[in-house]
C-alpha positions in Angstrom: -91.2 -50.7 60.4 -88.8 -49.5 57.3 -91.8 -46.9 56.7 -91.3 -45.4 60.5 -89.7 -41.9 60.7 -86.5 -42.1 61.8 -86.9 -37.8 63.2 -90.0 -37.1 64.1 -90.9 -33.0 66.7 -92.4 -34.2 70.1 -94.9 -31.6 69.8 -96.5 -33.6 67.1 -97.0 -36.8 68.7 -98.6 -35.2 72.1 -102.1 -36.7 72.2 -101.5 -39.5 70.0 -103.2 -42.9 71.0 -100.9 -45.9 71.9 -101.6 -49.3 71.1 -100.5 -52.8 72.0 -99.6 -54.9 69.1 -103.1 -56.4 69.7 -104.3 -52.9 68.5 -106.1 -52.1 72.1 -105.8 -48.7 73.0 -102.9 -47.8 75.9 -103.8 -45.0 76.4 -102.6 -40.8 74.9 -98.9 -39.6 74.8 -98.3 -36.8 77.4 -94.6 -36.5 76.9 -91.3 -37.4 76.1 -88.6 -38.9 79.0 -84.8 -37.6 77.8 -81.5 -38.7 79.8 -79.3 -35.7 80.8 -76.1 -36.9 79.4 -73.5 -34.1 80.5 -71.1 -31.9 78.6 -72.2 -31.2 74.9 -73.7 -34.8 74.2 -77.1 -34.9 72.8 -80.2 -36.2 75.6 -80.9 -39.9 74.8 -84.5 -40.5 74.5 -85.5 -43.0 77.4 -89.2 -43.6 77.0 -92.4 -41.8 76.5 -95.2 -40.8 79.1 -98.5 -42.2 78.9 -102.0 -41.0 80.0 -104.0 -44.4 80.9 -107.4 -44.4 81.7 -107.9 -43.1 85.4 -105.9 -39.8 84.2 -102.4 -42.3 85.7 -99.8 -41.8 83.8 -96.4 -44.5 83.2 -93.5 -44.9 81.7 -92.9 -46.9 78.0 -89.8 -47.7 77.6 -88.6 -46.3 73.7 -86.8 -50.5 73.4 -90.8 -51.1 73.3 -91.9 -49.0 70.7 -92.4 -50.9 67.5 -94.0 -48.2 65.7 -94.8 -43.8 65.3 -96.4 -42.4 62.7 -98.6 -39.3 62.4 -101.7 -40.8 64.2 -100.6 -43.5 66.2 -97.9 -45.3 68.3 -97.7 -49.2 68.7 -95.6 -50.5 71.6 -94.8 -54.2 71.8 -94.4 -56.3 75.8 -95.6 -55.9 78.7 -96.0 -52.6 80.0 -95.7 -51.4 83.4 -98.5 -49.5 84.8 -97.3 -48.3 88.1 -97.4 -44.4 88.1 -94.4 -42.6 86.4 -92.0 -41.3 88.8 -88.8 -39.1 87.0 -85.4 -40.5 88.4 -82.1 -39.0 88.2 -80.6 -37.5 85.5 -84.3 -37.5 83.2 -85.9 -34.7 82.1 -89.2 -34.4 80.8 -89.3 -32.5 77.4 -92.6 -31.6 77.2 -93.0 -29.8 81.2 -88.8 -29.1 81.4 -87.5 -28.5 78.5 -90.2 -26.6 75.9 -90.1 -22.8 76.6 -86.8 -23.1 78.2 -84.1 -20.2 76.7 -80.9 -20.9 74.9 -78.5 -19.0 73.7 -77.4 -19.4 69.7 -74.2 -20.3 69.8 -73.6 -17.9 66.9 -74.0 -14.9 69.2 -76.8 -14.0 67.2 -78.9 -13.7 70.8 -81.1 -16.0 72.2 -84.1 -17.9 71.8 -87.3 -20.3 73.4 -87.5 -24.0 72.9 -90.7 -24.2 71.3 -90.4 -27.7 69.5 -88.0 -30.9 69.9 -86.8 -33.3 67.6 -86.2 -36.6 68.5 -83.8 -39.2 65.9 -83.1 -42.4 66.0 -79.5 -43.6 65.6 -78.5 -47.0 63.7 -78.3 -48.9 66.8 -82.2 -48.1 67.6 -81.4 -45.7 70.3 -83.2 -42.7 70.2 -81.6 -38.9 70.8 -82.2 -35.2 70.9 -81.0 -34.1 67.5 -82.5 -30.6 66.8 -84.5 -27.6 68.3 -87.7 -25.5 66.8 -87.3 -22.1 68.2 -88.2 -18.7 68.8 -85.9 -15.8 68.8 -85.5 -13.1 71.3 -83.4 -10.7 72.2 -81.4 -10.5 68.9 -77.6 -9.2 68.6 -77.7 -8.8 65.0 -78.4 -5.1 63.2 -81.2 -6.2 61.5 -82.8 -7.1 65.3 -86.5 -6.0 64.4 -86.9 -8.2 61.4 -85.4 -11.2 63.2 -87.2 -10.6 66.6 -89.5 -13.8 67.1 -88.3 -15.3 63.7 -88.6 -19.6 64.2 -86.2 -21.5 62.6 -84.7 -25.2 63.5 -81.1 -25.6 64.6 -79.2 -28.5 66.0 -78.5 -29.4 69.2 -75.1 -28.2 69.7 -76.3 -24.8 68.2 -77.9 -23.6 71.4 -75.9 -23.6 74.7 -78.4 -24.3 77.5 -79.1 -21.2 79.4 -80.5 -22.3 83.0 -80.0 -25.7 83.0 -77.8 -26.8 86.2 -74.8 -28.4 85.8 -75.5 -32.7 86.7 -74.1 -33.6 90.3 -71.4 -35.4 90.5 -73.2 -39.2 90.9 -75.4 -37.9 87.6 -71.7 -36.7 86.0 -70.3 -40.2 86.9 -73.0 -42.0 85.0 -73.5 -40.0 82.1 -68.9 -40.7 81.5 -69.3 -44.1 82.1 -72.4 -45.0 80.1 -70.9 -47.3 77.8 -69.3 -49.8 80.1 -70.7 -52.9 80.5 -72.9 -53.7 83.3 -70.2 -56.0 84.8 -67.4 -53.4 84.2 -69.9 -50.8 86.0 -70.6 -53.4 88.7 -66.9 -53.6 89.4 -66.8 -49.7 90.2 -69.7 -49.5 92.0 -67.9 -52.1 94.3 -64.8 -50.4 94.6 -66.4 -47.5 95.7 -67.5 -46.6 99.9 -70.9 -47.4 100.5 -72.5 -44.1 100.1 -71.0 -43.2 97.2 -72.4 -46.9 95.7 -75.5 -45.6 96.8 -75.7 -42.2 95.4 -74.5 -43.5 91.6 -76.5 -46.3 91.8 -79.7 -44.5 92.6 -78.9 -42.2 89.5 -78.9 -45.2 87.2 -82.2 -45.9 85.4 -83.9 -48.9 86.4 -83.1 -51.7 83.5 -79.4 -50.3 84.0 -79.3 -50.7 87.3 -80.9 -54.1 87.1 -78.2 -55.5 85.0 -75.3 -53.9 87.1 -76.9 -55.8 90.2 -76.9 -58.9 88.6 -73.2 -58.2 88.6 -72.5 -57.5 91.8 -72.3 -58.9 95.4 -74.7 -60.5 97.7 -73.8 -57.5 100.2 -73.8 -54.8 97.7 -76.7 -56.4 96.4 -78.8 -56.3 99.3 -77.4 -52.8 100.5 -78.4 -50.5 97.1 -81.7 -52.5 96.5 -82.4 -51.8 100.5 -81.4 -48.0 99.6 -84.6 -47.3 97.1 -88.0 -46.7 98.0 -90.2 -50.0 98.1 -92.0 -49.2 94.9 -88.7 -48.6 92.8 -87.2 -51.6 94.2 -89.8 -54.0 92.7 -89.3 -52.0 89.5 -86.0 -52.9 89.4 -86.2 -56.7 90.7 -88.7 -56.7 88.0 -86.1 -55.8 85.2 -83.7 -58.6 86.3 -83.1 -61.5 85.5 -86.1 -64.4 87.5 -83.3 -66.3 88.9 -81.3 -63.4 89.9 -84.0 -61.5 91.0 -84.5 -64.7 93.6 -81.6 -65.4 94.2 -81.5 -62.0 95.9 -84.8 -61.5 97.6 -83.4 -65.0 99.3 -81.0 -62.7 100.9 -83.6 -60.6 102.5 -85.4 -60.8 105.7 -88.3 -62.6 105.3 -91.1 -59.4 105.9 -88.9 -57.1 103.3 -88.8 -60.4 101.1 -92.9 -60.5 100.9 -93.7 -56.8 100.4 -91.2 -57.0 97.4 -92.9 -59.5 95.9 -96.5 -57.9 96.4 -95.5 -54.9 94.9 -93.8 -56.7 91.9 -96.1 -56.8 87.9 -97.9 -60.6 89.1 -96.9 -62.1 86.0 -93.3 -61.2 87.0 -93.6 -62.4 90.6 -94.9 -65.7 89.7 -91.5 -66.6 88.0 -89.7 -65.6 91.0 -91.7 -67.0 93.6 -91.5 -70.8 91.8 -87.7 -70.3 91.1 -88.0 -69.9 95.1 -89.3 -72.7 96.4 -87.2 -75.2 94.9 -83.6 -76.8 97.3 -80.9 -74.6 96.7 -78.1 -76.7 94.4 -81.1 -78.2 92.3 -81.5 -77.3 88.7 -84.6 -75.5 89.6 -83.4 -73.4 91.6 -80.7 -71.7 89.0 -82.6 -72.5 85.6 -84.5 -69.7 83.9 -87.7 -69.9 83.7 -88.2 -67.8 80.2 -85.9 -69.7 77.7 -87.0 -69.5 74.2 -89.8 -71.8 73.7 -91.9 -72.9 70.3 -94.6 -75.0 69.1 -93.4 -77.9 66.6 -95.4 -76.4 63.9 -93.6 -73.5 64.5 -90.9 -72.8 61.4 -87.2 -71.9 61.3 -87.8 -68.9 60.0 -89.8 -67.9 63.2 -87.1 -69.7 65.5 -84.9 -67.2 63.9 -86.5 -63.5 64.4 -87.0 -65.0 68.1 -83.5 -65.5 68.9 -82.5 -62.3 67.3 -83.9 -60.7 70.2 -81.5 -58.2 71.9 -82.4 -58.5 75.5 -81.6 -62.8 75.3 -78.1 -64.0 76.1 -76.1 -66.1 74.3 -77.0 -68.5 75.7 -80.4 -68.5 75.8 -80.0 -67.9 71.8 -78.0 -70.9 70.8 -81.3 -73.0 71.6 -85.5 -73.4 71.0 -87.0 -75.5 73.4 -90.2 -77.6 71.5 -93.3 -78.3 73.4 -96.8 -78.7 73.0 -99.1 -75.5 73.8 -99.4 -73.7 76.4 -96.0 -72.2 75.6 -95.7 -70.7 78.8 -93.6 -72.5 81.6 -95.0 -75.2 82.7 -95.4 -76.3 79.1 -97.3 -78.9 77.6 -95.4 -81.9 76.9 -91.4 -81.6 76.0 -90.7 -83.0 72.9 -87.0 -82.0 72.4 -84.8 -79.3 71.3 -83.3 -77.2 68.2 -79.7 -76.2 68.7 -79.5 -73.1 66.5 -76.4 -74.4 64.0 -79.7 -76.7 62.8 -81.7 -73.8 61.5 -78.9 -72.3 60.0 -79.0 -76.1 57.8 -82.5 -75.8 57.7 -84.6 -73.9 54.7 -87.0 -71.1 56.7 -89.9 -72.7 55.3 -89.2 -76.3 57.6 -91.0 -77.0 60.2 -89.0 -77.2 63.8 -91.0 -81.0 64.3 -89.0 -82.1 61.6 -86.0 -81.3 62.6 -86.0 -81.6 66.5 -83.3 -83.2 68.7 -84.8 -86.0 71.0 -81.9 -87.9 71.6 -80.6 -85.5 74.4 -82.6 -85.9 77.3 -83.5 -83.3 79.7 -82.7 -82.6 83.5 -84.9 -83.2 86.3 -85.7 -79.6 88.3 -85.1 -81.4 91.1 -81.4 -83.0 90.1 -78.5 -81.2 91.4 -76.1 -78.8 90.2 -73.0 -81.1 89.8 -75.0 -83.7 87.5 -76.5 -80.4 85.8 -72.8 -79.2 85.2 -71.1 -82.6 83.6 -73.9 -83.0 81.4 -73.7 -79.7 80.3 -69.6 -80.4 79.9 -70.3 -84.1 78.0 -72.6 -83.1 75.3 -70.5 -79.3 75.2 -74.0 -77.5 75.8 -75.1 -74.2 76.1 -77.9 -74.7 78.0 -79.9 -77.8 79.0 -83.8 -78.2 79.1 -85.3 -78.8 82.9 -88.7 -80.8 82.9 -90.3 -81.5 86.2 -91.7 -84.9 87.2 -94.5 -84.9 84.4 -92.4 -84.6 81.8 -93.1 -80.3 81.2 -91.0 -77.6 80.4 -90.5 -75.2 83.1 -87.1 -73.5 82.4 -83.8 -73.9 81.1 -80.1 -73.7 82.6 -77.5 -72.2 80.9 -73.4 -72.3 81.3 -73.6 -68.8 82.9 -76.0 -70.7 85.5 -73.8 -73.3 86.3 -70.9 -71.0 86.4 -72.2 -68.5 88.6 -73.4 -71.2 90.9 -70.0 -73.2 90.8 -67.3 -70.2 91.3 -66.8 -69.3 94.8 -69.3 -66.8 96.4 -66.3 -63.8 96.7 -65.5 -64.2 93.0 -66.8 -60.6 91.5 -64.6 -59.1 94.1 -61.5 -60.8 93.7 -58.8 -59.0 91.8 -58.8 -59.0 87.6 -55.1 -59.4 85.9 -56.4 -56.3 84.6 -57.5 -53.1 87.1 -60.9 -51.9 86.5 -59.2 -48.7 87.7 -57.6 -48.3 84.4 -61.2 -48.1 82.7 -63.3 -46.2 85.3 -60.8 -43.9 88.1 -60.1 -46.2 91.2 -61.9 -43.5 93.2 -65.0 -43.5 90.6 
């Protein structure tokens, strides 16, 4: 990773092969997708468009790109093979930004964009940083010499000539992109139904999924039902399986089944399994994808797994040790290793040597009240859930239990700190 460039020009990436972690070719890069953040902020590059066999174009988020160099691009994790559809404030960098006329901020005339540089920031996000432009009309006395001159300028050194102003909902999303999902959800909840749908539709799938998980059931159903069926399935895939299962349970049977059919099979399988459990059981509120490793895995490997950005603090607090297979339901459950233990042992130590076997897992049929008592008794952030064959099927976290024990309308109740001070009551 350290050899990867932090600044690359998009035109040089066009046509490059994109590979998965196993070295299998996924397809070729055909474009990049940037998010218009409004005002003077440079667009954020959120993903690439890859042409896969069959001439279909799919979207790969930048968060799944692990390597970019002059000869290839490598991505990690599952790639959604649904056809790419442009949404909200997204811009196709090649199709829409190349050849766009801009006015040079120094007053020397106009120019045409021929290439765009994207740069990786310290936090790992990618942003448009520079433009490679060719001068057109010049206001300089040296007009004949400078016309057709090419130069590289910073993004803020050009005024976008024909760019439309963002719509009201787009502007709201752009100006509140730094809000935590829970705070954004409170802002949505305070809006009228029409306004709520307008703003939610401008959010990217991953962001919308995170926000939906923080909304009351009625708001979740309203927003999801307003989306076209393909996008609704995409958003459900981005949600935690237990939250997706809860939301689907609120929908009519026909709509629920259609959405499950449209989801990727692996994602749908986890959700279906959760929906089979009786309400108020450990299985109905558990997370089916905790951190699971075999006993021969080392402390170093375990620490690398819990560093993953998508893990909540509760899920990152424990590693569940099992015999293969490691996908739930796993082989025999052996025990748990808490993160504090990892910090006390050398990196090469095998997890099987330090696993805690004294803490009993909870049955997937156990009542939620029993799970809450165990978490409180042993001061735990998460607890292993096993089936009758002693195979790990998931983990219940303290936030799962809190969500269940709090009153249904707790999200809608007023806080001591009013959100209106953060985002404005009328959005």
